[in-house]
Backbone as a ProteinNet text record, in pm:
[ID]
protein_1_A
[PRIMARY]
MLDLAGARAAVRPVAVVTGAARGIGAATVRGLAAEGWRVVAVDRCEDDPALPYRLGSRDELDAVVEQAGHDVVAAEADVRDPAVLAEIVHAAEERWGGLDAAVAAAGVIAGGAPAWEVPPEVERAVLDIDLGGVLALGRVAVPALLRRPAPRRGRFLAVASAADTRGLPLLAAYCAAKAGVAGYVRALAVELGDAGVTANAVSPGSTDTAILAASAALYGLPEPALFAAQQPIRRLLAPEEIARVLVFLANPGSGGITGAVVRVDGGLSL
[TERTIARY]
-6231.4	-6295.7	-6298.8	-6351.7	-6349.7	-6459.8	-6428.9	-6528.4	-6597.6	-6727.3	-6798.9	-6861	-6835	-6893.3	-6842.3	-6932.2	-6893.3	-6864.9	-6925.8	-6901.5	-6945.1	-6866.5	-6896.8	-6888.5	-6957.7	-6950.7	-6809	-6768.7	-6633.4	-6613.2	-6505.4	-6463.3	-6329.9	-6244.3	-6113.4	-6117.1	-6025.1	-6026.8	-5995.4	-6042.6	-6036.5	-5961.3	-5871.6	-5793.6	-5791.5	-5776.4	-5746.8	-5609.9	-5521.5	-5385.7	-5360.5	-5327	-5291.5	-5140.1	-5098.7	-4956.4	-4903.8	-4985.8	-4959.9	-4874.4	-4838.1	-4767.6	-4621.8	-4564.8	-4424.4	-4390.7	-4268.3	-4220.5	-4293.1	-4314.4	-4375.8	-4519.1	-4593.1	-4730.3	-4736.7	-4651.3	-4650.2	-4612.2	-4511.3	-4469.2	-4579.2	-4657.3	-4767.6	-4878	-4909.3	-5008.5	-4964.8	-4840.5	-4790.4	-4793.2	-4755.3	-4753.2	-4891.2	-4987.9	-5125.1	-5180	-5157.1	-5207.4	-5147.5	-5021	-4955.6	-5018.6	-5082.8	-5149.5	-5299.8	-5342.8	-5481.1	-5577.9	-5528.3	-5616.9	-5662.2	-5780.5	-5827.7	-5794.1	-5735.6	-5677.2	-5717.1	-5754.7	-5766	-5638.2	-5559.7	-5432.4	-5456.7	-5436	-5474.3	-5350.1	-5349.3	-5243.3	-5295.9	-5233.9	-5274.9	-5240.1	-5123.6	-5079.2	-5060.5	-5013.7	-4993.4	-4894.8	-4809	-4714.1	-4784.8	-4715.4	-4767.3	-4669.8	-4714.6	-4622.6	-4554.4	-4609.9	-4548.4	-4431.9	-4415.2	-4314	-4200.1	-4075.9	-3960.3	-3917.4	-4000.7	-3961.3	-4084.3	-4058.5	-4166	-4237.7	-4369.7	-4448.9	-4482.1	-4549.6	-4583.3	-4674.7	-4662.8	-4738.3	-4842	-4932.4	-5030.8	-4963.5	-4858.7	-4787.7	-4728.8	-4673.6	-4617.1	-4726.6	-4839.6	-4950.3	-5001.5	-5017.7	-5063.6	-4964.7	-4835.2	-4734.9	-4746	-4773.4	-4791.9	-4911.6	-5020.5	-5141.9	-5115.5	-5043.7	-5012.9	-4925.5	-4826.1	-4738.1	-4815.3	-4909.8	-4982.5	-5077.2	-5130	-5210.3	-5359.4	-5429.9	-5575.3	-5635.5	-5747.2	-5824.1	-5749.7	-5666	-5607.4	-5643.7	-5701.5	-5745.7	-5686.9	-5673.2	-5617.1	-5727	-5701.4	-5792	-5708.7	-5744.6	-5674.1	-5746.2	-5669.6	-5727.6	-5616.3	-5642.4	-5557.2	-5607	-5518.6	-5562.4	-5611.4	-5592.2	-5646	-5794	-5851.4	-5991.4	-6072	-6129.4	-6202.9	-6324.2	-6382.4	-6499.8	-6462.2	-6349.3	-6305.7	-6264.9	-6197	-6162.5	-6289	-6392	-6517.8	-6578.4	-6570.8	-6622.2	-6545.3	-6414.5	-6332.2	-6365.8	-6378.6	-6414.9	-6551.6	-6646	-6780.1	-6775.2	-6695.5	-6684.6	-6622.8	-6524.4	-6464.6	-6568.1	-6651.1	-6756.5	-6857.9	-6893	-6988.5	-6931.9	-6804.9	-6743	-6720.3	-6671.8	-6625.3	-6698.6	-6797.2	-6880.6	-6841.3	-6731	-6691.2	-6546.6	-6498.9	-6360.2	-6304.4	-6181.1	-6117.5	-5991.5	-5928.8	-5808.3	-5794.7	-5743.2	-5708.5	-5566	-5481.5	-5340	-5307.9	-5277.7	-5244.7	-5093.5	-5048.4	-4905.7	-4862.1	-4957	-4920.6	-4839.5	-4728.7	-4646	-4554.7	-4516.1	-4424.2	-4326.5	-4222.5	-4127.6	-4085.7	-4064.9	-4018.2	-3969.9	-3895.3	-3839	-3707.5	-3598.9	-3467.9	-3429.3	-3506.5	-3479.5	-3530.6	-3485.3	-3542	-3693.2	-3761.9	-3908	-3970.7	-3915.5	-3975.4	-3948.6	-3866	-3835.8	-3900.8	-3960.1	-4025.2	-4149.8	-4166.2	-4286.3	-4414	-4514.3	-4637.6	-4700.9	-4695.6	-4759.2	-4684.9	-4553.5	-4476.7	-4510.1	-4509.2	-4545.6	-4685.6	-4777.9	-4916.5	-4928.2	-4854	-4860.3	-4812.3	-4702.6	-4649.7	-4749.2	-4801.3	-4895.5	-5025.4	-5075.3	-5205.9	-5200.2	-5086.3	-5074.5	-5031.6	-4925	-4867.1	-4952.1	-5020	-5109.2	-5255.5	-5291	-5429.7	-5477.2	-5388.8	-5427.7	-5459	-5388.7	-5416.9	-5552.5	-5576	-5704.4	-5819.8	-5798.5	-5904.4	-5938.7	-5836.1	-5864.4	-5935.6	-5892.6	-5960	-6106.2	-6133.8	-6270.7	-6366	-6317.7	-6407.1	-6389.9	-6271.2	-6246.1	-6290.5	-6273.1	-6310.9	-6460.2	-6550.5	-6691.5	-6716.2	-6640.1	-6656	-6606.2	-6495	-6446.1	-6549.2	-6616.9	-6718.3	-6848.3	-6865.3	-6985.7	-6977.3	-6858.3	-6848.8	-6922.3	-6994.6	-7065.1	-6966.9	-7003.6	-6922.8	-6929.1	-6823.2	-6696.9	-6608.1	-6561.1	-6481.7	-6333.3	-6256.9	-6111.2	-6053.4	-6114.6	-6071.6	-5939.1	-5867.7	-5736.1	-5722.6	-5687.7	-5648.5	-5499.7	-5423	-5277.1	-5226.2	-5119.6	-5060	-4908.4	-4843.5	-4697.7	-4653.7	-4584.6	-4527.1	-4381.8	-4289.3	-4148.8	-4067.5	-3938.1	-3849.6	-3857.1	-3901.5	-3918	-4033.4	-4111.7	-4220.3	-4169	-4042.7	-3982.7	-3851.1	-3788.6	-3659.8	-3680.1	-3608.5	-3611.6	-3511.2	-3560.7	-3473.3	-3460	-3340	-3323.4	-3372.1	-3433.4	-3482.3	-3602.7	-3662	-3778.9	-3885.6	-3908.3	-3998.4	-4141.2	-4192.7	-4330.1	-4343.7	-4245.7	-4247.9	-4247.7	-4160.6	-4157.3	-4290.7	-4348.8	-4477.6	-4586.5	-4586.9	-4689.5	-4676.8	-4556.1	-4538.3	-4564	-4529.9	-4567.1	-4718.1	-4786	-4931.8	-4990.6	-4928	-4975.1	-4968.8	-4856.5	-4842.4	-4949	-4972.7	-5075.2	-5214	-5239.4	-5371.4	-5403.6	-5309.3	-5341.3	-5357.5	-5284.9	-5303.9	-5444.3	-5486	-5620.4	-5727.6	-5707.7	-5805.4	-5820.6	-5709.5	-5715.7	-5802.5	-5790.1	-5870.9	-6017.8	-6044.9	-6183.1	-6250.1	-6173.6	-6230.6	-6252.9	-6173.1	-6193.5	-6209.2	-6322.6	-6345.9	-6432.3	-6431.2	-6515.8	-6466.6	-6345.8	-6290.3	-6209	-6184.7	-6102.6	-5984.1	-5864.6	-5744.3	-5684.6	-5599	-5530.7	-5383.8	-5295.9	-5152.5	-5076.8	-4952.5	-4864.5	-4732.4	-4666.4	-4530.4	-4440.4	-4327.1	-4235.8	-4104.4	-4087.8	-3965	-3847.1	-3728.3	-3607.6	-3578.2	-3451.3	-3412.4	-3435.1	-3530.7	-3576.3	-3553.9	-3515.9	-3479	-3603.3	-3647.2	-3767.1	-3739.2	-3837.5	-3825.7	-3819.4	-3887.1	-3882.3	-3740.3	-3669.4	-3532.5	-3441.8	-3462.2	-3383.6	-3409.2	-3535.6	-3568.1	-3505.7	-3499.1	-3434.9	-3286.7	-3221.5	-3079.6	-3058.6	-3145.9	-3134.6	-3153	-3246	-3269.3	-3146.9	-3074.1	-2954	-2826.5	-2840.1	-2724.1	-2632.4	-2685.9	-2606.2	-2603.2	-2491.8	-2483.8	-2567.2	-2595.5	-2675.6	-2743.4	-2863.5	-2936.5	-2869.8	-2782.9	-2716.4	-2636.1	-2600	-2523.5	-2603.6	-2736.9	-2818.2	-2799.8	-2746.8	-2730.6	-2639.8	-2547	-2450.5	-2515.4	-2632.8	-2697	-2777	-2789	-2864.2	-2768	-2789	-2697.3	-2676.8	-2777.2	-2757.6	-2671.2	-2639.7	-2547.9	-2591.3	-2719.6	-2771.6	-2908.4	-2953.6	-3089.4	-3186.2	-3304.8	-3411.2	-3472.6	-3526.5	-3601.7	-3749.5	-3824.3	-3968.3	-4039.1	-3993.1	-4056.7	-4044	-3937.9	-3922.5	-4029.3	-4063.1	-4169.6	-4304.3	-4321.6	-4448.8	-4479.8	-4378.8	-4404.9	-4465.5	-4423.3	-4480.2	-4622.9	-4646.8	-4782.5	-4875.3	-4827.9	-4910.6	-4940.7	-4841.4	-4868	-4973.6	-4960.5	-5056.3	-5195.6	-5204.3	-5335.2	-5405.3	-5332	-5387.8	-5445.5	-5528.5	-5596.9	-5504.6	-5384	-5293.1	-5244.1	-5269.1	-5223.2	-5330.4	-5437.4	-5551.6	-5521.3	-5412.7	-5377.7	-5295.4	-5266.8	-5184.5	-5272.7	-5279.1	-5351.5	-5291.5	-5294.5	-5235.3	-5083.9	-5024.4	-4879.1	-4816.7	-4694.2	-4611	-4491.7	-4495.7	-4395.4	-4276.5	-4160.2	-4040.9	-3967.9	-3963.3	-3888.2	-3784.3	-3684	-3595.1	-3447.4	-3414.7	-3273.1	-3199.2	-3274.4	-3212.2	-3194.5	-3247.7	-3228	-3277.9	-3383.3	-3441	-3369.8	-3269.1	-3199.7	-3117.9
-8872.4	-8741.3	-8681	-8560.6	-8490.1	-8539.1	-8537.7	-8565.4	-8433.8	-8425.6	-8301.1	-8290.7	-8386.1	-8382.5	-8260.5	-8200.3	-8086.3	-7962.2	-7950.7	-7833.4	-7707.5	-7601.8	-7473.1	-7364.6	-7257.3	-7145.6	-7090.6	-7043.2	-6992.6	-6864.8	-6861.6	-6741.1	-6697.2	-6792.2	-6764.1	-6802.6	-6749.6	-6781.1	-6927.8	-6974.6	-7116.8	-7132.4	-7230	-7254.8	-7403	-7432.2	-7566.3	-7559.6	-7652.4	-7656.3	-7794.6	-7802.7	-7930.9	-7951.6	-8076.8	-8109.1	-8086.8	-8118.9	-8076.9	-8173.7	-8288.9	-8388.5	-8351.5	-8267.3	-8231.9	-8108.7	-8061.4	-7952.9	-7821.6	-7747.3	-7614.9	-7623.4	-7725.1	-7740.7	-7760.8	-7846.6	-7870.9	-7745.4	-7672.9	-7549.7	-7445.4	-7442.7	-7347.3	-7380.7	-7508.9	-7549.8	-7502.2	-7528	-7487.4	-7335.3	-7263.7	-7118.2	-7058.3	-7109.1	-7060	-7090.8	-7212.4	-7250.6	-7162.6	-7127.6	-7042.7	-6904.7	-6862.3	-6731.6	-6743.3	-6859.9	-6873.9	-6924.6	-6968.8	-7022.4	-7163.4	-7196.4	-7334.8	-7391	-7510.5	-7559.9	-7704.3	-7730.6	-7867.8	-7897.9	-7990.6	-8029.1	-8150.6	-8133.3	-8233.9	-8293.2	-8423.5	-8489.7	-8622.6	-8669.9	-8797.4	-8914.9	-8904.8	-9009.6	-9144.2	-9140.1	-9263.5	-9234.2	-9330.1	-9313.9	-9324	-9275.5	-9281.4	-9362.7	-9469.6	-9554.7	-9482.6	-9369.2	-9294.9	-9208.9	-9193.6	-9103.3	-9182.1	-9133.9	-9214.6	-9199.2	-9144.4	-9126.4	-9137.5	-9150.5	-9168.1	-9035.9	-9041.1	-8922.7	-8917.9	-8814.1	-8799.1	-8909.9	-8943.9	-9055	-9003.5	-9092	-9055.2	-9027.7	-9101.8	-9077	-8935.8	-8894.8	-8759.6	-8654	-8677.9	-8582.7	-8573.1	-8686.1	-8685.2	-8611.7	-8625.3	-8555.5	-8404.8	-8360.2	-8216.7	-8164.5	-8238.9	-8197.9	-8190.1	-8288.6	-8288.8	-8169.5	-8139.3	-8025.1	-7893.4	-7884.9	-7758.9	-7728.7	-7832.4	-7810.5	-7805.5	-7741.7	-7741.7	-7683.5	-7739.9	-7692.2	-7705.2	-7806.5	-7848.1	-7994.8	-8027.6	-8164.8	-8214.3	-8344.2	-8407.1	-8459.4	-8456.3	-8516.2	-8573.7	-8692.8	-8756.2	-8727.1	-8683.7	-8658.2	-8648.4	-8700.4	-8680	-8552.3	-8454.4	-8325.5	-8336.8	-8452.4	-8473.8	-8510.1	-8521.1	-8560.3	-8443.6	-8359.4	-8242.9	-8279.8	-8396.1	-8434.9	-8453.8	-8516.6	-8535.3	-8402.1	-8317.2	-8183.9	-8105.8	-8119.5	-8049.2	-8098	-8228.2	-8281.2	-8223.5	-8209.1	-8155.3	-8009.2	-7931.9	-7790.9	-7778.5	-7859.7	-7855.5	-7893	-7994.1	-8035.8	-7925.3	-7853.8	-7742	-7632.7	-7605	-7505.3	-7550.2	-7677	-7729.3	-7724.4	-7755.9	-7764.5	-7626.5	-7532.3	-7404.8	-7283.6	-7305.4	-7195.6	-7126.7	-7165.6	-7101.5	-7129.2	-7069.2	-7084.7	-6947.2	-6921.4	-6791.2	-6797.6	-6914.1	-6926.9	-7069.8	-7082.6	-7212.9	-7202.8	-7296.4	-7294.4	-7423	-7409.2	-7523.6	-7544.6	-7626.9	-7650.9	-7789.4	-7874.7	-8009.7	-8001.5	-8074.2	-8074.1	-8193.8	-8231	-8342.1	-8302.2	-8382.7	-8358	-8491.2	-8490.9	-8610.7	-8566.4	-8651.5	-8618.7	-8692	-8613.6	-8674.9	-8718	-8676	-8710.6	-8597	-8588.9	-8488	-8502.5	-8391.5	-8389.1	-8498.3	-8523.5	-8621	-8765.3	-8785.6	-8921	-8954.8	-8857	-8882.3	-8966.9	-9075.7	-9158.7	-9077.3	-9100.4	-9020.8	-9023.1	-9137.7	-9145.2	-9058.9	-9041.7	-8955.2	-8808.8	-8772.9	-8636.5	-8600.8	-8694	-8669.1	-8650.2	-8729.8	-8715.3	-8577.5	-8530.5	-8398.4	-8288.8	-8293.1	-8189.7	-8195.2	-8314.5	-8328.1	-8289.6	-8311.7	-8275.4	-8130.1	-8091.8	-7958.9	-7846.5	-7869.8	-7768.7	-7807.7	-7929.8	-7973.2	-7967.5	-7996.7	-7992.1	-7851.2	-7752.5	-7612.7	-7572.4	-7607.9	-7576.1	-7645.9	-7771.2	-7845.7	-7781.6	-7738.3	-7672	-7539.5	-7464.9	-7339.6	-7360.2	-7466.2	-7493.1	-7511.4	-7572	-7598.6	-7498.3	-7438.2	-7348.2	-7206	-7157.5	-7018.5	-6995.2	-7083.8	-7062.8	-7057.4	-7137.3	-7132.2	-6998.8	-6948.5	-6817.4	-6709.2	-6723	-6624.4	-6639.6	-6754	-6771.2	-6693.3	-6649.4	-6562.3	-6431.6	-6374.9	-6248.4	-6133.4	-6039.1	-5919	-5833.4	-5760.9	-5750.7	-5872.7	-5935.5	-6057.7	-6024	-6125.6	-6115.3	-6253.5	-6319.1	-6452.9	-6450.9	-6562	-6572.8	-6709	-6705.9	-6828.5	-6817.1	-6915.1	-6911.6	-7042	-7030.4	-7148.9	-7138.7	-7253.9	-7259.8	-7284	-7185.8	-7199.6	-7246.1	-7187.9	-7227.9	-7131.8	-7122.3	-7048.6	-7106	-7231	-7295.3	-7237.1	-7145.2	-7085.3	-6987.6	-6944.8	-6856.7	-6910.9	-7004.3	-7058.1	-7191.9	-7212.1	-7340.9	-7434.9	-7533	-7628.1	-7753.7	-7792.1	-7910.3	-8035.7	-8123.1	-8253.9	-8244.6	-8125.7	-8104.7	-8024.5	-8056.6	-7976	-7975	-8089.2	-8094.3	-8013.6	-8020.7	-7943.7	-7793.8	-7750.9	-7609.9	-7565.9	-7649.4	-7615.4	-7601.9	-7694.3	-7689.9	-7564.9	-7531.2	-7415.8	-7284.7	-7277.6	-7159.7	-7148.2	-7261.3	-7261.4	-7211.5	-7245.8	-7197.3	-7044.8	-6989	-6843.4	-6778.3	-6835.4	-6781.1	-6793	-6901.3	-6923.7	-6819.2	-6792.3	-6696.8	-6555.8	-6522.7	-6390.6	-6377.7	-6480.2	-6476.3	-6479.3	-6562	-6572.8	-6439.4	-6370	-6241	-6142.8	-6141.9	-6051.7	-6092.1	-6221.8	-6268.7	-6236.4	-6241.4	-6212.7	-6063.2	-5981.9	-5837.9	-5782.2	-5714.8	-5649.2	-5732.8	-5864.4	-5951.3	-5963.6	-5913	-5926.6	-6052.7	-6126.6	-6247.8	-6224.5	-6246.7	-6227.4	-6362.7	-6360.1	-6480.9	-6447.1	-6522.9	-6498.8	-6630.9	-6624.6	-6741.9	-6700.4	-6796.5	-6779	-6869	-6813.9	-6885.3	-6913	-7032.9	-7063.1	-7093.5	-7069.5	-7121.7	-7259.6	-7296.8	-7429.4	-7436.4	-7519	-7527.2	-7668.2	-7678.9	-7807.7	-7893.2	-7960.9	-8044	-8176.7	-8266.5	-8395.2	-8376.2	-8274.3	-8247.7	-8211.9	-8133.3	-8097	-8219.9	-8306.2	-8429.5	-8515.7	-8522.2	-8597.1	-8531.6	-8399.7	-8328.4	-8362.4	-8366.3	-8402.2	-8541	-8633.9	-8769.7	-8770.8	-8690.1	-8684.9	-8633.4	-8542.3	-8485.8	-8562.6	-8666.8	-8745.8	-8675.8	-8582.7	-8512.3	-8591.6	-8591.5	-8670.9	-8615.3	-8483.5	-8426.1	-8298.3	-8270.9	-8151.4	-8021.3	-8024.2	-7901.8	-7836.8	-7913.9	-7858.5	-7756.2	-7759.9	-7659.9	-7519.9	-7511	-7380.1	-7288.4	-7344.2	-7262.6	-7176.4	-7214.5	-7137.6	-7018.5	-7004.9	-6895.7	-6792.5	-6663.6	-6562.7	-6569.3	-6613.8	-6620.9	-6740.9	-6827.2	-6940.4	-7037.4	-7055.4	-7156.9	-7198.8	-7314.4	-7356.6	-7277.6	-7257.8	-7199	-7305.4	-7262.9	-7352.3	-7344	-7453.8	-7447.7	-7338.5	-7312.7	-7211.1	-7071.7	-7046.8	-6915.5	-6893.3	-6997	-6986.5	-6975.5	-7055	-7056.3	-6921.6	-6851.4	-6721.3	-6623.6	-6630.7	-6542.6	-6585.8	-6714.7	-6763.2	-6721.7	-6729.9	-6689.9	-6540.3	-6459.6	-6316.6	-6293	-6360.5	-6341.1	-6390.1	-6483	-6532.9	-6434.9	-6345.6	-6258.9	-6129.5	-6058.5	-5939.4	-5829.9	-5817.8	-5711.8	-5720.2	-5832	-5849.2	-5812.5	-5747.4	-5724.2	-5644.3	-5567	-5490.2	-5567.3	-5693.8	-5776	-5879.8	-5881.1	-5987	-6003.2	-6125.4	-6155.7	-6154.4	-6159.8	-6151.8	-6290	-6299.5	-6417.7	-6369	-6393.7	-6340.9	-6436.2	-6384.2	-6468.1	-6474.6	-6594.5	-6621.6	-6724.9	-6678.3	-6770.9	-6747	-6669.8	-6646.7	-6578.8	-6509.2	-6440.5	-6526.1	-6645.8	-6736.8	-6679.9	-6600.1	-6547.4	-6422.1	-6373.1	-6251.5	-6276.1
3940.8	3937.7	4077.9	4088.7	4215.1	4308.9	4435	4537.7	4571.7	4543.1	4563	4701.5	4787	4920.2	4995.5	5067	5148.2	5067.2	4948.4	4864.3	4935.6	4913.9	4974.1	4868.4	4890.4	4797	4792.9	4675.5	4658.1	4738.4	4813.6	4882.7	4824.4	4798.8	4741.2	4592.9	4511	4368.5	4342.5	4227.6	4192.4	4060.3	4054.7	3933.3	3900.6	3772.3	3722.6	3656.4	3691.9	3636.3	3578.9	3450.7	3390	3396.1	3376.5	3385.9	3525.8	3625.4	3762.5	3843.4	3788.7	3869.3	3894.6	3808.7	3827.8	3743.9	3757	3673.9	3696.6	3588.9	3596.6	3647.2	3604.5	3651.4	3800.9	3855.3	3999.5	4075.5	4026.9	4093.1	4089.9	3983	3972.6	4071.8	4087.4	4187.8	4325.6	4359	4491.7	4507.3	4399.9	4406.9	4423.5	4349.5	4363.9	4502.6	4548.6	4680.7	4790.1	4775.5	4875	4881.2	4772.5	4769.9	4795.6	4843.5	4886.9	4782.1	4666.9	4564.1	4600.9	4555.5	4553.3	4416.1	4412.4	4287.8	4262	4137.4	4089	4011.9	4061.5	4001.6	3911.6	3782.1	3682.7	3617	3604	3527.9	3474.1	3368.6	3310.1	3401.1	3468.4	3561.8	3492.8	3371.7	3294.7	3182.9	3152.2	3042.3	2907.9	2803.4	2667.5	2583.3	2518.7	2443	2326.6	2283.4	2172.8	2219	2350.9	2403.6	2468.3	2455.6	2495.7	2640.3	2725.8	2865.2	2954.1	3084.4	3181.7	3205.7	3208.7	3238.5	3388	3429.4	3570.2	3619.4	3746.1	3805.3	3905.2	3943	4044.1	4178.3	4210.7	4335.8	4336.5	4222.7	4215.1	4227.6	4161.4	4170.2	4314	4380.2	4518.6	4608.9	4580.5	4660.8	4643.2	4520.2	4494.5	4572.4	4569.3	4640.2	4790.3	4842.5	4985.5	5022.3	4938	4964.8	4958.9	4865	4844.3	4958.4	5022.3	5140.7	5115.4	5206.2	5210.8	5083.1	5039.5	4924.5	4792	4781.7	4653.6	4635.8	4520.9	4496.3	4364.8	4355.1	4235.7	4145.6	4014.9	3917.3	3803.8	3759.3	3648	3516.7	3417.5	3285.3	3183.4	3065.6	2948.9	2882.1	2862.6	2807.5	2663.6	2603.2	2468.9	2470.9	2589.4	2604	2660.8	2575.4	2626.5	2709.7	2685.6	2764.4	2911.1	2937.9	3076.4	3137.1	3059.7	3110	3146.1	3063	3090.7	3222.2	3248.5	3374.8	3493.6	3478.3	3587	3612.3	3505.6	3521.5	3588.4	3543	3602.2	3749.7	3782.6	3922.4	4008	3953.5	4027.6	4052.6	3952.2	3969.2	4074.1	4070.6	4167.5	4309.3	4320.6	4453.6	4514.3	4431.5	4484.7	4427.5	4342.8	4298.9	4170.4	4108.4	3983.6	3951.3	3842.2	3799.2	3767.3	3813.7	3793.9	3708.6	3698.6	3616.2	3567.8	3446.7	3391.2	3338.9	3379.9	3343.2	3267.3	3139.7	3055.1	3057.7	3151	3168	3121.6	3081.8	3036.8	2908.8	2904.1	2783.7	2778.8	2658	2636.7	2526.7	2510	2402.1	2341.9	2212.5	2142.5	2005.2	1941.5	1810.2	1794.3	1791	1781.2	1641.2	1542	1402.3	1315.4	1188.9	1099.5	1090.6	1066.3	1071.7	987.5	870	778.8	819.7	923.6	969.5	1104.5	1169.4	1299.2	1276.1	1348.9	1331.1	1350.7	1267.1	1277.4	1415.5	1484.4	1616.4	1719	1701.4	1790.9	1763.4	1636.6	1598.2	1647	1631.5	1670.6	1821.7	1900.3	2045.7	2088.9	2030.1	2066.2	2029.6	1908.2	1865.3	1944.1	1968.9	2035.5	2182.7	2247.1	2388.8	2403.7	2334.7	2356.7	2299.2	2189.3	2132.7	2152.7	2115.6	2129.9	2273.6	2369.1	2509	2556.2	2500.5	2534.1	2476.7	2350.1	2288	2359.5	2399.5	2468.2	2601.9	2676.7	2803.6	2779.4	2677.4	2646.6	2609.9	2537.5	2493.3	2610.6	2720.2	2833.3	2946.1	2958.6	3070.8	3043.5	2920.7	2892.5	2916.8	2872.4	2907.1	3057.4	3134	3279.6	3334.7	3282.2	3326.2	3296.4	3183.8	3144.9	3223	3288.2	3371.2	3501.8	3539.2	3655.4	3624.4	3719.4	3692.9	3673.9	3590.9	3572.3	3699.1	3732.8	3658.4	3685	3578.2	3588.7	3597.8	3640.8	3637.4	3604.8	3507	3468.4	3395.4	3403.7	3341.4	3272.1	3143.6	3074	3044.7	3092.7	3081.4	3021.9	2943.7	2881.8	2889.9	2888.9	2886.3	2742.4	2686.9	2553.6	2570.2	2496.8	2504.7	2420.2	2449.9	2359.8	2219.1	2209.1	2077.9	1999.4	2059.5	1982.2	1877.1	1891.3	1790	1734.9	1805.3	1760.9	1691	1583.4	1516.5	1579.7	1653.6	1721.7	1636.7	1598.6	1513.5	1582.6	1505.6	1548.5	1642.5	1651.5	1738.2	1664.1	1538.1	1455.9	1509.3	1550.5	1600.4	1728.3	1815	1938.7	1908.4	1816.2	1777.8	1718.8	1633.5	1572.5	1677.6	1773.6	1877.7	1962.6	2003.4	2090.8	2016.8	1889.5	1811.3	1803.1	1792.9	1792.2	1922.3	2035.1	2164.9	2169.6	2123.8	2123.6	2035.3	1917.9	1829.8	1888.5	1958.6	2016.3	2122.9	2213.7	2320.2	2263.8	2157.3	2097.7	2038.8	1965.5	1906.5	2014.1	2116.5	2223.1	2296.2	2316.4	2384.2	2307	2175.4	2093.2	2100.1	2094.4	2098.9	2232.3	2339.8	2471.7	2492.1	2425.8	2427.9	2567.5	2590.8	2719.2	2812.6	2795	2878.1	3021.6	3048.2	3182	3200.7	3092.5	3094.4	3002	3051.1	2970.7	2931.6	2830.6	2783.5	2759.6	2822.2	2809.8	2813.2	2769.1	2775.6	2839.2	2898.1	2948.3	2865.1	2823.8	2734.6	2807.4	2863.3	2937.6	2845.6	2899.3	2837.3	2893.6	2894.2	2942.8	3093.2	3132.3	3271.5	3322.7	3446.6	3506.8	3531.6	3426.6	3430.2	3360.9	3368.9	3300	3148.5	3096.5	2952.2	2910	2991.3	2954.3	2959.1	3057.9	3064	2941	2897.1	2776.1	2653.7	2652.1	2541	2533.3	2649.3	2651.5	2593.3	2627.4	2574.5	2423	2372	2227	2152.5	2215.1	2152.7	2187.4	2266.4	2303.8	2402.3	2481.4	2581.2	2710.9	2781.7	2905.1	3019.4	3017.3	3124.7	3077.1	3128.2	3084.3	3123.9	3224.5	3268.2	3156.3	3054.9	2943.1	2863.5	2873	2803.5	2862.8	2984.3	3048.3	2967.6	2894.1	2821	2713.5	2665.5	2559.2	2612	2744	2802.9	2860.9	2834.6	2888.1	3039.1	3114.7	3259.7	3299.6	3203.1	3221.2	3331	3343.8	3434.8	3385.6	3432.8	3404.8	3492.5	3440.5	3520.3	3610.9	3722.9	3811.6	3777	3788.1	3760.5	3839	3960.9	4044.6	3983.7	3907	3843.6	3736.5	3664.8	3565.2	3635.8	3740.1	3812	3874.5	3924.8	3986.6	3886.3	3761.5	3660	3627.1	3618.1	3595.4	3709.1	3832.4	3946.5	3939.1	3903.7	3886.8	3779.7	3667.1	3557.7	3595.5	3690	3734.1	3826.5	3886.6	3988.9	3932.3	4008.4	3957.1	3906.5	3964.1	3923.5	3781.5	3714.3	3575.8	3474.5	3519.3	3430.7	3306.1	3304.6	3186.3	3085	3112.7	3023	2957.4	2826.4	2755	2615.8	2566.9	2437.7	2439.3	2557.4	2570.3	2578.6	2528.8	2549.5	2630.9	2759.7	2852.1	2854.8	2821.8	2810.7	2944.1	2999.3	3121.5	3081.8	3008.9	2937.6	2962	3066.6	3094.7	2982.2	2896.8	2783.4	2659.5	2660.2	2546.7	2415.4	2420.1	2296.5	2245.5	2317.5	2273.9	2147.3
[MASK]
++++++++++++++++++++++++++++++++++++++++++++++++++++++++++++++++++++++++++++++++++++++++++++++++++++++++++++++++++++++++++++++++++++++++++++++++++++++++++++++++++++++++++++++++++++++++++++++++++++++++++++++++++++++++++++++++++++++++++++++++++++++++++++++++++++++++++++++

């Protein structure tokens, strides 16, 4: 958990980012920190026996925190555990005086078989992390965003996927989870109304991350770079390209955007 020693009142905005050890989550931590945010970088830092590849490690999370610099701290949590997420959010409020943005970037992928043949524990891990983890963060972070005095500028952000609208073979649970993320932010945006807190998602295309490498393995492809051919820009996206949009959506200038699923997919959804 967080070390609350030396807590100071918030001067700069405060964010919590899940899935922060690598990929889009790590790039988002670095991007927010570069713009002066104070950030709690959250990751499970442990593999999951239901998933066929290595997840982010504590060493990777610590490296992200070190790269991001001053006023970025690490916290370990499984996004399927709302009680631990609630402790992290509370600790961020205690340390820095409040919360201004929550970014649900934790995600996994698994499948590789027709939907009816995927082992239940694999399907459950994908749904519980990719969708349940977003809902769990919203359950504890949105009340904290609303605890800021009006006029607020809170932001709840989630990472969806081009799979939120495309049917990807052998990845039914992943597609279902990401479609759920898109539906959740739309509903959340309506519920928040004029409270001064917005809810949006970013929908990446094929991005150079560990998830894409795992996807290539599921499809029996020799390298993830082969996914570039399906995008009109004919290249993979970099995690930093997705993170830049998330950072924009976290900032005050995005106040007119809510309930949106912003596609940063190299044209994949065209």
